[in-house]
N, C-alpha and C positions, 0 to 999 in steps of 0.2 A: 688843657692838660691838667691832670690831677696827680698829686702825690698821696699815696695811701700809707699811713704810718701807724705802727703799733706803739702804744704809749704805756709805760709801766708805773706802778707804785703811786706815789703822791701826785705825779704829773698827770696821771689819768684822771684823778679826782679834780684837779685844777682845770683840766681841759674838757672835762665832761664826758669822756668816753675812753675806753682802752684802744679804740681804733678811730683815727681821725682821717679826714680827707681834706686836703687844701689845694686850691687851684694855683697854678703858676704859669707864667708865660714861657718858661724854659723847660726843656726836656731833661737837662742836666744842670746841676749847680754844685758848688762846694758844700761841705757839711756846715761850715760857718754861715753860708748864705741861706741854707735851709733853716738853721736855728733862727736867723734874723727874720725870715719869712714867717716862721711859726710864732715868733714874738709879736709880730704885727697882728696876727689873727687871734692870739691868746696873750694879751698884755699882762694879765694877772699871773701868767706862768713864765714871764720873760726872764726873771732872775734865775729861776730853777733851770730853765732851758740852757742858759749860758754855761752852767756847770755840768750839764748832763752829757752822757756818752751817747754816741750814735753808732748803731750797728748797721752795716750794709751786707745783705746776703749772709747773715749769721756770723759776721766777723766785725770787730771794732774798726771804725773808720777814723782816720786822722782829720783834723779841722780843714786841711787843704784838699782832701780826697773828694772826688766827684761822686754824687749819687744821681740816680736816674729814676724817672717815673716807672721804669721796668724793674727796679730793684726792690727787694724786701727790706724795708727800713724800719728800725726800731729806735725809740728814744728811751734811754735808761738813766734815771737819776742816780747820783752817787749814793752808795749805801755805806753805813758804818756798822761794825759789829763789835762784839766784845765778849 
């Protein structure tokens, strides 16, 4: 099973692409588990991933929410403005 994930801003640069695919043994997992999985595949982005927001089907997901391989998933790093 594969998770297909859109990645934005500096995370896309760190991870090498604005769209990544990562294999997993589970069809569903929590947002926190997904971040941990991504950190294993992309250790150079691990710190930024922990502070990033995850969107599931175009709505922000809480850390304990479940995501599925069938969901539209996006990782959005925090942004600041001024």
